[in-house]
VOLUMDO-281504 format. One line per 4 residues: number of its first residue (from 1); for each residue x, y, z of N, C-alpha, C, O. Coordinates in steps of 0.05 Angstrom, whole numbers, plus 5000, padded with zeros to 4 digits. Layout:
<finus>
NUM = X/Y/Z/X/Y/Z/X/Y/Z/X/Y/Z  ...
</finus>
This chain:
<finus>
1 = 2309/2214/6846/2312/2195/6876/2346/2195/6880/2362/2186/6862  2352/2202/6898/2380/2208/6899/2387/2190/6933/2410/2185/6942  2363/2184/6944/2376/2169/6967/2373/2144/6965/2393/2132/6961  2349/2129/6967/2357/2111/6977/2342/2099/6946/2328/2079/6945
5 = 2346/2113/6927/2353/2137/6925/2383/2144/6935/2399/2127/6939  2388/2174/6939/2407/2175/6944/2406/2208/6962/2383/2210/6972  2420/2229/6967/2411/2256/6979/2407/2271/6965/2397/2290/6977  2409/2276/6929/2401/2303/6927/2403/2299/6896/2421/2309/6883
9 = 2386/2287/6888/2380/2282/6859/2366/2308/6840/2370/2315/6817  2349/2318/6860/2332/2338/6859/2352/2362/6840/2343/2373/6819  2372/2366/6849/2384/2381/6834/2398/2373/6809/2412/2389/6798  2394/2350/6801/2400/2341/6770/2378/2346/6754/2377/2339/6730
13 = 2358/2358/6768/2338/2365/6752/2337/2402/6743/2329/2417/6725  2350/2404/6768/2349/2436/6768/2363/2444/6757/2360/2468/6751  2392/2425/6743/2411/2429/6733/2417/2421/6699/2434/2424/6682  2388/2405/6704/2395/2383/6673/2396/2399/6646/2409/2392/6627
17 = 2375/2426/6648/2374/2437/6618/2405/2452/6620/2420/2449/6601  2413/2465/6639/2435/2483/6634/2462/2468/6627/2482/2480/6620  2460/2439/6630/2477/2426/6634/2484/2404/6603/2502/2390/6594  2458/2413/6594/2458/2393/6575/2463/2390/6558/2457/2369/6548
21 = 2480/2412/6541/2498/2416/6522/2531/2410/6526/2550/2402/6512  2528/2420/6556/2560/2412/6567/2568/2388/6574/2592/2384/6578  2546/2366/6579/2541/2341/6582/2552/2330/6558/2567/2311/6560  2546/2341/6534/2543/2325/6510/2577/2327/6497/2593/2311/6487
25 = 2580/2361/6506/2615/2362/6498/2632/2354/6520/2653/2344/6510  2633/2353/6545/2652/2338/6557/2661/2317/6556/2684/2310/6554  2636/2302/6558/2639/2278/6550/2660/2267/6523/2674/2248/6524  2657/2284/6501/2671/2275/6482/2700/2289/6487/2712/2294/6467
29 = 2709/2293/6503/2746/2313/6505/2757/2293/6524/2782/2295/6526  2745/2274/6539/2758/2257/6557/2768/2228/6542/2759/2219/6521  2791/2217/6559/2792/2185/6541/2771/2165/6553/2763/2164/6576  2764/2151/6533/2743/2126/6543/2749/2117/6575/2772/2118/6584
33 = 2733/2111/6585/2729/2101/6614/2746/2062/6607/2753/2052/6628  2749/2050/6592/2760/2029/6587/2789/2025/6593/2799/2004/6600  2799/2048/6588/2823/2056/6595/2834/2069/6621/2857/2070/6630  2808/2080/6631/2817/2094/6658/2828/2065/6677/2820/2042/6676
37 = 2858/2082/6698/2867/2066/6714/2855/2044/6728/2865/2022/6735  2830/2055/6732/2805/2036/6757/2791/2012/6741/2786/1990/6752  2787/2017/6720/2771/2005/6697/2779/1970/6698/2761/1953/6698  2801/1965/6699/2813/1937/6700/2801/1927/6723/2787/1907/6722
41 = 2809/1945/6753/2796/1917/6771/2769/1924/6764/2760/1901/6759  2752/1937/6760/2725/1936/6758/2715/1911/6739/2697/1896/6745  2731/1910/6717/2725/1889/6694/2740/1855/6713/2732/1833/6707  2749/1858/6723/2756/1835/6739/2741/1819/6757/2740/1795/6759
45 = 2728/1841/6772/2710/1836/6787/2681/1836/6777/2666/1825/6793  2672/1843/6761/2649/1839/6744/2650/1802/6729/2632/1785/6727  2675/1803/6724/2679/1781/6705/2683/1749/6732/2672/1727/6728  2698/1755/6755/2693/1737/6775/2669/1723/6780/2662/1700/6780
49 = 2653/1757/6787/2614/1747/6794/2606/1737/6770/2582/1732/6772  2615/1733/6750/2598/1731/6723/2567/1749/6721/2546/1742/6711  2573/1769/6731/2552/1793/6731/2549/1798/6711/2525/1801/6706  2566/1803/6690/2559/1817/6662/2576/1801/6643/2599/1793/6650
53 = 2565/1797/6616/2593/1793/6596/2617/1809/6595/2617/1832/6603  2633/1800/6587/2657/1815/6597/2662/1828/6571/2672/1851/6573  2659/1820/6548/2665/1840/6525/2638/1856/6516/2640/1873/6499  2613/1852/6528/2599/1880/6525/2608/1895/6551/2601/1919/6549
57 = 2619/1889/6571/2622/1903/6590/2652/1925/6579/2653/1947/6589  2666/1918/6566/2684/1929/6557/2675/1955/6537/2682/1978/6536  2656/1939/6521/2646/1956/6502/2633/1981/6510/2637/2003/6502  2616/1971/6529/2603/2006/6550/2623/2022/6559/2626/2044/6548
61 = 2638/2016/6575/2663/2025/6575/2675/2037/6567/2682/2058/6577  2684/2026/6542/2698/2040/6512/2684/2064/6504/2696/2083/6493  2656/2064/6509/2636/2090/6498/2631/2105/6525/2623/2128/6520  2633/2103/6544/2635/2121/6570/2660/2136/6573/2683/2127/6571
65 = 2654/2160/6577/2678/2191/6585/2665/2206/6604/2641/2212/6607  2685/2212/6618/2690/2232/6643/2665/2256/6629/2663/2263/6605  2649/2264/6653/2634/2289/6645/2640/2312/6658/2629/2308/6679  2651/2333/6659/2670/2347/6682/2630/2368/6691/2628/2380/6712
69 = 2616/2367/6679/2595/2385/6692/2581/2359/6704/2567/2367/6723  2578/2329/6701/2561/2322/6730/2579/2323/6757/2566/2323/6778  2611/2325/6757/2631/2326/6773/2622/2361/6790/2626/2367/6813  2612/2378/6770/2609/2408/6778/2582/2398/6797/2578/2401/6821
73 = 2568/2389/6781/2537/2383/6792/2531/2373/6822/2517/2382/6841  2544/2354/6819/2544/2334/6846/2557/2351/6871/2551/2345/6895  2572/2369/6866/2591/2381/6887/2577/2409/6897/2587/2423/6915  2550/2415/6882/2534/2440/6890/2506/2434/6892/2492/2452/6883
77 = 2488/2408/6901/2466/2404/6899/2443/2421/6914/2446/2426/6938  2422/2431/6901/2403/2452/6908/2398/2456/6939/2398/2477/6952  2393/2428/6947/2384/2416/6975/2401/2436/6996/2391/2450/7014  2438/2430/6987/2455/2446/6998/2456/2474/7000/2464/2487/7020
81 = 2449/2486/6976/2457/2513/6975/2439/2538/6969/2444/2561/6961  2415/2524/6977/2392/2543/6982/2380/2543/7010/2382/2526/7028  2368/2563/7008/2349/2564/7041/2333/2558/7027/2336/2552/7003  2303/2557/7042/2274/2554/7044/2266/2579/7019/2263/2578/6995
85 = 2265/2591/7031/2263/2616/7012/2269/2618/6986/2257/2627/6967  2286/2609/6988/2305/2600/6952/2294/2577/6939/2290/2576/6915  2289/2560/6952/2278/2532/6949/2244/2525/6941/2232/2516/6922  2240/2533/6961/2211/2528/6955/2198/2542/6918/2192/2528/6898
89 = 2198/2562/6921/2200/2577/6897/2198/2564/6864/2183/2570/6845  2218/2543/6868/2229/2531/6839/2203/2510/6832/2193/2507/6809  2194/2494/6861/2174/2479/6860/2145/2478/6866/2128/2461/6862  2143/2505/6880/2116/2512/6880/2108/2533/6869/2110/2556/6878
93 = 2094/2521/6835/2089/2537/6820/2062/2536/6813/2049/2517/6822  2050/2556/6796/2021/2552/6786/2027/2538/6763/2007/2524/6760  2041/2534/6745/2048/2513/6727/2053/2486/6737/2036/2469/6733  2071/2482/6747/2081/2457/6762/2049/2442/6775/2040/2419/6773
97 = 2042/2463/6786/2012/2451/6802/1991/2441/6774/1979/2420/6771  1991/2466/6754/1965/2456/6741/1978/2429/6715/1962/2414/6704  2003/2427/6710/2010/2404/6694/2010/2380/6717/2010/2357/6709  2011/2383/6739/2006/2359/6758/1978/2354/6757/1973/2330/6752
101 = 1950/2374/6761/1931/2367/6754/1920/2349/6730/1903/2331/6731  1935/2359/6706/1939/2345/6677/1944/2322/6680/1932/2306/6666  1964/2313/6699/1980/2290/6695/1959/2270/6716/1947/2253/6702  1954/2271/6733/1928/2260/6747/1906/2251/6739/1900/2227/6741
105 = 1885/2273/6726/1863/2269/6705/1864/2250/6678/1846/2242/6663  1898/2246/6675/1899/2232/6654/1907/2200/6674/1893/2184/6661  1912/2194/6683/1920/2170/6705/1906/2175/6720/1922/2179/6739  1882/2179/6731/1873/2177/6760/1864/2158/6769/1860/2157/6793
109 = 1857/2134/6751/1858/2104/6759/1871/2090/6775/1870/2077/6796  1887/2096/6757/1930/2076/6773/1941/2095/6795/1961/2090/6810  1925/2122/6796/1938/2136/6827/1919/2119/6843/1927/2100/6856  1892/2128/6841/1870/2108/6856/1881/2084/6865/1882/2079/6889
113 = 1888/2069/6849/1895/2037/6855/1908/2038/6869/1904/2029/6892  1943/2055/6858/1963/2056/6877/1958/2058/6908/1966/2042/6925  1943/2081/6911/1935/2092/6940/1917/2068/6956/1919/2064/6981  1901/2054/6939/1887/2031/6954/1914/2010/6958/1919/2005/6981
117 = 1928/1999/6942/1941/1970/6948/1960/1986/6961/1968/1968/6976  1976/2007/6968/2002/2009/6977/1994/2023/7001/2008/2019/7020  1979/2035/7003/1968/2054/7026/1974/2080/7030/1967/2094/7050  1992/2091/7001/2007/2111/6997/1993/2134/6994/1985/2134/6970
121 = 1984/2158/7007/1970/2188/6992/1976/2191/6964/1999/2196/6959  1954/2187/6938/1956/2188/6912/1968/2214/6911/1981/2219/6891  1964/2235/6932/1975/2260/6924/2009/2270/6930/2019/2289/6917  2024/2251/6953/2044/2247/6949/2059/2237/6931/2079/2248/6923
125 = 2053/2219/6924/2058/2200/6902/2066/2220/6878/2089/2224/6870  2041/2234/6868/2041/2251/6847/2061/2272/6854/2078/2278/6837  2061/2284/6876/2083/2310/6878/2113/2299/6878/2133/2312/6871  2113/2273/6886/2144/2260/6884/2148/2270/6847/2162/2288/6839
129 = 2129/2252/6830/2136/2252/6799/2138/2284/6792/2156/2293/6778  2117/2302/6803/2118/2327/6799/2147/2343/6806/2161/2351/6787  2156/2345/6831/2184/2349/6840/2205/2338/6821/2214/2353/6804  2214/2313/6824/2226/2299/6807/2228/2308/6774/2247/2321/6764
133 = 2210/2301/6763/2210/2307/6734/2186/2317/6722/2173/2303/6706  2179/2340/6727/2150/2349/6725/2132/2343/6712/2118/2355/6695  2132/2315/6724/2110/2291/6708/2120/2275/6683/2109/2267/6662  2144/2275/6692/2159/2259/6664/2171/2276/6644/2187/2268/6628
137 = 2163/2298/6644/2175/2325/6622/2210/2322/6627/2225/2317/6609  2214/2324/6642/2253/2328/6643/2257/2308/6661/2254/2311/6685  2267/2279/6648/2283/2256/6667/2305/2263/6659/2314/2241/6662  2322/2275/6650/2346/2278/6653/2360/2276/6620/2349/2268/6599
141 = 2392/2289/6624/2403/2291/6590/2432/2275/6591/2447/2271/6572  2435/2266/6618/2460/2249/6617/2457/2224/6610/2437/2212/6616  2477/2213/6596/2467/2182/6590/2481/2172/6614/2503/2181/6622  2460/2145/6632/2470/2142/6658/2496/2130/6650/2513/2132/6668
145 = 2505/2118/6628/2527/2102/6631/2555/2123/6640/2572/2116/6656  2554/2150/6624/2571/2164/6634/2566/2176/6658/2587/2182/6669  2542/2183/6673/2544/2184/6699/2554/2169/6724/2565/2177/6744  2548/2149/6717/2554/2126/6733/2595/2118/6735/2613/2112/6751
149 = 2592/2125/6708/2629/2116/6708/2647/2138/6710/2671/2133/6708  2639/2162/6713/2643/2191/6720/2651/2191/6750/2673/2197/6759  2626/2182/6764/2618/2183/6792/2637/2161/6802/2656/2167/6816  2632/2136/6794/2648/2103/6807/2681/2107/6806/2696/2097/6822
153 = 2691/2125/6783/2713/2121/6786/2733/2152/6789/2758/2153/6790  2718/2171/6789/2731/2201/6795/2717/2219/6815/2724/2242/6820  2695/2203/6826/2685/2219/6850/2689/2209/6875/2673/2194/6886  2718/2217/6888/2731/2189/6916/2705/2200/6938/2707/2190/6961
157 = 2685/2215/6933/2677/2223/6962/2650/2198/6962/2649/2183/6981  2636/2196/6946/2620/2173/6941/2622/2145/6923/2604/2130/6916  2648/2144/6918/2660/2124/6896/2648/2097/6897/2639/2086/6878  2649/2085/6927/2640/2063/6932/2607/2062/6920/2597/2047/6903
161 = 2598/2079/6933/2564/2080/6924/2556/2084/6890/2537/2077/6876  2572/2094/6886/2568/2095/6851/2579/2072/6834/2572/2061/6813  2607/2066/6858/2615/2037/6835/2586/2015/6843/2574/2002/6826  2580/2017/6869/2559/1999/6872/2528/1998/6854/2511/1982/6848
165 = 2533/2024/6848/2507/2028/6833/2512/2025/6796/2493/2024/6781  2535/2025/6791/2550/2021/6768/2532/1984/6766/2518/1976/6748  2540/1972/6784/2539/1938/6788/2508/1938/6785/2496/1921/6771  2498/1955/6796/2465/1951/6790/2458/1947/6761/2448/1929/6749
169 = 2466/1971/6756/2457/1981/6728/2466/1966/6705/2462/1973/6681  2476/1945/6712/2493/1924/6687/2467/1900/6690/2458/1886/6672  2458/1900/6718/2437/1882/6717/2412/1890/6704/2395/1874/6696  2409/1912/6702/2381/1922/6695/2378/1923/6664/2357/1933/6655
173 = 2398/1913/6643/2398/1904/6624/2381/1878/6611/2366/1874/6593  2389/1867/6626/2372/1841/6632/2343/1839/6649/2322/1834/6637  2344/1844/6674/2312/1846/6687/2294/1867/6681/2270/1867/6685  2308/1885/6672/2286/1907/6659/2290/1920/6631/2277/1940/6625
177 = 2307/1907/6613/2301/1913/6594/2315/1941/6577/2312/1952/6556  2330/1944/6601/2340/1973/6581/2361/1974/6572/2377/1956/6577  2366/1997/6552/2385/1994/6537/2423/2015/6547/2428/2039/6547  2433/1999/6552/2454/2011/6574/2459/2027/6560/2453/2048/6572
181 = 2469/2031/6535/2485/2042/6516/2468/2071/6515/2481/2092/6515  2437/2072/6513/2429/2101/6506/2418/2106/6537/2426/2128/6545  2402/2093/6556/2397/2099/6581/2403/2134/6582/2427/2139/6579  2388/2155/6586/2384/2177/6594/2374/2178/6622/2353/2166/6628
185 = 2392/2197/6644/2379/2207/6664/2390/2226/6682/2399/2246/6670  2392/2227/6701/2407/2254/6727/2433/2252/6720/2442/2240/6701  2446/2265/6740/2474/2273/6738/2483/2256/6763/2501/2262/6778  2472/2242/6765/2477/2221/6790/2458/2186/6779/2449/2169/6794
189 = 2458/2188/6753/2446/2170/6744/2425/2155/6756/2426/2132/6763  2400/2178/6760/2374/2163/6763/2355/2167/6741/2359/2185/6725  2334/2149/6739/2319/2146/6718/2297/2147/6723/2290/2144/6746  2272/2153/6697/2252/2149/6698/2238/2173/6708/2248/2194/6715
193 = 2209/2166/6706/2193/2190/6723/2200/2193/6757/2198/2215/6769  2204/2178/6763/2206/2183/6791/2238/2189/6791/2243/2206/6808  2252/2184/6783/2284/2175/6783/2292/2169/6799/2302/2182/6817  2289/2132/6794/2301/2118/6807/2337/2107/6805/2343/2091/6788
197 = 2353/2115/6820/2375/2099/6819/2376/2069/6815/2359/2054/6825  2398/2058/6797/2395/2033/6792/2391/2005/6813/2382/1983/6806  2400/2012/6841/2391/1996/6864/2365/1997/6868/2351/1976/6867  2351/2028/6874/2322/2021/6873/2312/2018/6852/2290/2008/6856
201 = 2317/2021/6824/2298/2001/6804/2295/1973/6812/2274/1959/6814  2325/1966/6816/2323/1936/6823/2305/1926/6849/2291/1906/6844  2304/1936/6873/2290/1932/6898/2272/1941/6898/2263/1939/6920  2254/1955/6879/2228/1970/6884/2211/1973/6862/2187/1971/6863
205 = 2226/1978/6842/2203/1972/6818/2176/1959/6808/2183/1939/6795  2158/1961/6807/2143/1935/6800/2120/1937/6779/2106/1956/6780  2116/1922/6764/2104/1917/6737/2071/1925/6750/2055/1909/6760  2067/1951/6747/2039/1957/6754/2020/1953/6738/1997/1948/6746
209 = 2031/1956/6704/2008/1947/6689/2002/1920/6685/1979/1915/6679  2020/1900/6687/2021/1869/6684/2023/1868/6653/2007/1859/6637  2042/1877/6650/2055/1871/6626/2077/1861/6615/2089/1865/6594  2082/1842/6639/2117/1823/6638/2140/1844/6632/2161/1839/6620
213 = 2130/1879/6644/2165/1898/6643/2162/1907/6668/2141/1903/6681  2183/1922/6678/2185/1944/6700/2195/1964/6681/2219/1961/6674  2183/1981/6672/2193/2006/6654/2183/2032/6674/2160/2041/6674  2206/2042/6691/2200/2068/6700/2207/2091/6683/2202/2115/6689
217 = 2221/2081/6656/2235/2105/6636/2213/2122/6623/2210/2146/6620  2195/2098/6615/2176/2106/6587/2139/2099/6598/2119/2108/6586  2138/2082/6619/2113/2078/6636/2106/2092/6657/2115/2089/6679  2084/2114/6650/2077/2127/6676/2066/2104/6700/2071/2106/6724
221 = 2050/2082/6687/2036/2067/6702/2055/2047/6726/2051/2041/6750  2072/2043/6708/2090/2021/6723/2102/2043/6737/2096/2037/6760  2118/2072/6739/2129/2096/6753/2109/2102/6776/2117/2100/6799  2085/2108/6772/2067/2112/6790/2062/2086/6821/2065/2091/6845
225 = 2056/2061/6807/2063/2043/6823/2087/2033/6838/2086/2020/6858  2106/2041/6826/2129/2042/6840/2145/2062/6868/2161/2056/6886  2133/2085/6861/2131/2104/6878/2129/2100/6899/2144/2102/6919  2097/2090/6895/2084/2082/6915/2087/2062/6933/2079/2062/6956
229 = 2100/2042/6920/2124/2015/6932/2140/2027/6944/2137/2033/6967  2161/2034/6931/2178/2054/6944/2165/2064/6979/2172/2055/7001  2148/2085/6974/2138/2093/7000/2138/2069/7020/2152/2066/7040  2118/2052/7008/2113/2030/7026/2132/2018/7044/2134/2022/7068
233 = 2148/2000/7029/2173/2004/7038/2190/2009/7060/2202/1993/7075  2189/2037/7060/2203/2059/7064/2186/2066/7096/2192/2089/7104  2169/2053/7111/2156/2061/7124/2130/2074/7132/2122/2075/7155  2112/2088/7105/2094/2106/7101/2071/2090/7118/2066/2066/7116
237 = 2057/2112/7137/2042/2102/7144/2018/2112/7134/2017/2136/7126  1992/2090/7135/1971/2098/7118/1956/2121/7135/1959/2122/7160  1941/2139/7123/1926/2163/7138/1937/2177/7155/1920/2194/7164  1961/2180/7166/1978/2187/7188/1983/2225/7173/1986/2232/7149
241 = 1983/2239/7196/1998/2263/7186/2023/2265/7174/2039/2245/7176  2028/2280/7163/2065/2281/7148/2071/2301/7175/2079/2291/7197  2067/2330/7172/2090/2351/7186/2064/2368/7195/2041/2362/7188  2071/2388/7210/2052/2416/7217/2076/2440/7229/2096/2435/7242
245 = 2070/2455/7225/2074/2488/7220/2081/2483/7267/2073/2467/7283  2096/2503/7268/2100/2496/7291/2104/2529/7303/2117/2545/7289  2091/2539/7330/2111/2560/7342/2124/2563/7360/2119/2546/7377  2144/2583/7368/2168/2583/7389/2154/2597/7410/2151/2621/7407
249 = 2144/2585/7431/2130/2601/7450/2158/2616/7466/2162/2640/7469  2169/2598/7473/2196/2609/7489/2218/2591/7476/2217/2568/7468  2240/2608/7474/2268/2599/7470/2281/2587/7499/2289/2603/7515  2282/2562/7506/2300/2546/7523/2327/2542/7527/2339/2554/7508
253 = 2342/2532/7540/2363/2527/7542/2365/2498/7521/2384/2489/7509  2341/2490/7521/2341/2467/7508/2333/2467/7477/2342/2451/7460  2315/2487/7471/2313/2495/7442/2322/2481/7418/2312/2464/7403  2361/2503/7418/2380/2491/7396/2384/2464/7397/2387/2451/7377
257 = 2384/2455/7418/2387/2420/7418/2377/2404/7404/2388/2383/7396  2345/2412/7398/2322/2386/7393/2321/2396/7362/2313/2381/7345  2331/2426/7355/2316/2437/7323/2347/2425/7308/2370/2426/7317  2337/2414/7282/2352/2406/7267/2375/2379/7269/2397/2376/7257
261 = 2366/2367/7284/2388/2348/7292/2385/2329/7282/2403/2313/7287  2365/2321/7265/2360/2288/7255/2336/2290/7245/2317/2300/7257  2336/2277/7214/2317/2274/7201/2293/2254/7215/2269/2259/7214  2306/2233/7225/2292/2215/7241/2276/2223/7266/2288/2235/7283
265 = 2248/2217/7270/2232/2227/7296/2249/2211/7317/2254/2188/7310  2256/2217/7338/2268/2209/7356/2254/2229/7379/2252/2214/7399  2245/2253/7384/2242/2258/7414/2208/2257/7400/2196/2259/7378  2202/2253/7435/2161/2255/7437/2157/2291/7428/2172/2309/7421
269 = 2131/2290/7431/2120/2317/7418/2124/2331/7449/2124/2356/7450  2126/2318/7468/2115/2329/7495/2145/2340/7497/2146/2364/7499  2169/2326/7496/2201/2338/7496/2203/2363/7478/2220/2380/7480  2185/2361/7462/2183/2386/7433/2175/2411/7450/2187/2433/7450
273 = 2151/2403/7465/2139/2419/7477/2146/2443/7503/2141/2466/7507  2161/2420/7518/2179/2425/7541/2205/2452/7529/2214/2470/7543  2211/2444/7498/2240/2456/7489/2222/2485/7476/2232/2504/7464  2201/2482/7482/2186/2509/7485/2169/2509/7443/2156/2529/7436
277 = 2173/2490/7427/2163/2487/7405/2126/2475/7407/2116/2457/7421  2115/2492/7390/2077/2478/7393/2072/2478/7364/2071/2495/7347  2069/2445/7365/2056/2444/7340/2028/2460/7336/2016/2464/7357  2017/2468/7316/2000/2478/7309/1979/2468/7304/1956/2478/7306
281 = 1990/2432/7290/1964/2414/7295/1962/2395/7322/1983/2388/7332  1945/2388/7330/1936/2369/7348/1954/2341/7349/1943/2320/7342  1986/2341/7360/1986/2301/7361/1995/2296/7389/2004/2314/7404  1991/2268/7394/1990/2260/7417/2015/2262/7431/2034/2254/7417
285 = 2021/2269/7454/2046/2272/7462/2067/2260/7461/2089/2271/7460  2059/2229/7463/2084/2208/7461/2092/2206/7433/2113/2194/7427  2078/2215/7417/2090/2211/7383/2114/2221/7380/2124/2239/7394  2127/2207/7360/2160/2217/7365/2157/2237/7335/2142/2233/7316
289 = 2176/2257/7337/2176/2273/7316/2209/2288/7317/2227/2283/7334  2210/2309/7291/2235/2314/7286/2227/2348/7279/2210/2356/7263  2245/2364/7296/2231/2396/7294/2257/2403/7268/2279/2395/7259  2239/2421/7264/2262/2435/7236/2259/2469/7242/2241/2481/7254
293 = 2280/2478/7232/2285/2509/7237/2286/2521/7202/2307/2513/7193  2273/2534/7181/2277/2538/7158/2277/2570/7152/2261/2584/7163  2289/2576/7142/2287/2613/7134/2275/2613/7100/2282/2608/7077  2256/2623/7113/2226/2621/7097/2231/2656/7083/2246/2674/7091
297 = 2216/2656/7063/2205/2687/7050/2198/2704/7077/2209/2726/7078  2186/2699/7093/2177/2714/7106/2186/2713/7135/2173/2721/7154  2213/2700/7136/2234/2701/7165/2230/2667/7168/2224/2650/7152  2237/2666/7197/2248/2636/7210/2220/2631/7212/2202/2647/7219
301 = 2220/2594/7202/2193/2583/7204/2200/2560/7219/2223/2551/7215  2188/2550/7235/2188/2529/7253/2166/2505/7246/2142/2512/7243  2172/2479/7245/2159/2456/7235/2172/2436/7251/2196/2436/7254  2153/2415/7262/2149/2390/7263/2145/2363/7247/2121/2358/7244
305 = 2154/2351/7240/2154/2329/7221/2155/2301/7240/2171/2294/7258  2130/2287/7228/2128/2256/7236/2135/2244/7221/2150/2254/7204  2125/2206/7220/2137/2190/7208/2148/2184/7183/2167/2172/7173  2117/2202/7172/2114/2201/7144/2129/2225/7125/2131/2225/7101
309 = 2136/2242/7143/2152/2264/7143/2179/2254/7131/2193/2261/7112  2182/2234/7149/2217/2222/7154/2216/2200/7126/2234/2191/7113  2184/2197/7124/2192/2166/7096/2200/2183/7073/2220/2176/7060  2189/2204/7067/2190/2228/7047/2224/2231/7040/2235/2225/7019
313 = 2236/2243/7069/2261/2237/7068/2277/2210/7057/2302/2211/7058  2266/2191/7050/2283/2168/7049/2287/2176/7016/2310/2175/7006  2270/2181/7003/2270/2183/6974/2291/2209/6964/2297/2213/6940  2301/2227/6990/2314/2254/6983/2324/2263/7012/2310/2280/7024
317 = 2352/2251/7025/2354/2256/7042/2363/2293/7058/2383/2302/7069  2332/2304/7050/2330/2331/7049/2309/2335/7065/2292/2318/7063  2304/2358/7086/2279/2369/7099/2274/2391/7073/2251/2399/7069  2287/2396/7063/2274/2419/7042/2264/2406/7018/2251/2423/7006
321 = 2264/2382/7006/2260/2369/6992/2230/2356/7006/2210/2365/6994  2224/2343/7022/2211/2331/7040/2189/2352/7042/2165/2346/7038  2198/2377/7049/2172/2398/7049/2161/2411/7023/2140/2423/7019  2186/2405/7004/2170/2415/6973/2150/2399/6971/2128/2407/6968
325 = 2157/2370/6973/2136/2350/6968/2110/2350/6980/2089/2341/6970  2111/2360/7005/2089/2356/7020/2070/2385/7010/2047/2383/7005  2083/2406/7010/2071/2429/6997/2046/2425/6977/2022/2426/6978  2075/2419/6952/2060/2414/6928/2047/2392/6923/2038/2387/6901
329 = 2044/2375/6949/2018/2352/6953/1998/2358/6961/1978/2343/6961  1997/2385/6972/1972/2400/6989/1964/2418/6968/1940/2421/6968  1975/2431/6950/1958/2445/6930/1954/2423/6910/1947/2434/6889  1955/2411/6908/1958/2387/6890/1922/2385/6891/1905/2393/6876
333 = 1923/2365/6925/1901/2356/6927/1870/2386/6934/1846/2383/6934  1881/2401/6938/1867/2424/6936/1848/2425/6910/1824/2428/6911  1863/2423/6889/1848/2424/6863/1843/2399/6853/1848/2399/6829  1833/2373/6862/1833/2349/6850/1810/2337/6871/1802/2350/6890
337 = 1801/2310/6862/1779/2298/6877/1788/2286/6905/1809/2274/6910  1774/2291/6915/1782/2273/6949/1783/2239/6947/1788/2226/6968
</finus>
């Protein structure tokens, strides 16, 4: 999760294997972050806030090194470099569906409880974990401290964001019992089954098995409950539709002005109809929606997303990502008990 979360963590999963070797190699080639020009100000900020012991922070920064492969990975996230025709086959595979069925069967009671307590579709929860980490099989190979320091100190476009994430990460040692020296995750510092970044871990993780710990890295039960809680907190509407394919009946002057304009639903179904887009499913004309155009394997596709589609994009700010999650959830639903 790289959105609220952040916006492109899935790229970490696509690139994690290819960067695993380089992540280990390039971190050894750079100077310790303890001596980075920006480190002194960060250390002073943490000392002033009394957020983390200074000696331990210095030891942590001394162990951290810049990773060039992280900088390369974040510069080309899959969601921004691939078409729908290229993106969809990454996730819609028989192997991923089969693994999802097995993971669900192993934790069926947990998924059912999460759906009941949080009102979020069990199939959506399952698909998120499937898209993010193949149900926990690929959680990332980068040391989180290397990822966060690299991006906080040497990636100007998002430096303030990752500096904040680095501060949140320090709190997780006490709050979640995470070993900050050893924790591994994505190139953006996302961790565990659901790839929560540090701020999301602190704000949305839940102790779903009541053992006194919020462990999203090793405990699938806590991870399932936490993904459900994240969706609930970001506006998931229980039992409501997610997205519908649409037909472009006619192209009007308004058509291009309503397509791919915003992730958040702002126009009514009636307004989209007047622009020439007719959803395959029946929605109330007053329902708010967003219109999307994808370049699929069979040509141009038009889709209309509602609030629950928007909620999926709060996990990763990409309509491609949300569509992959939705379609995987539907494929899993066909194989699992209703």
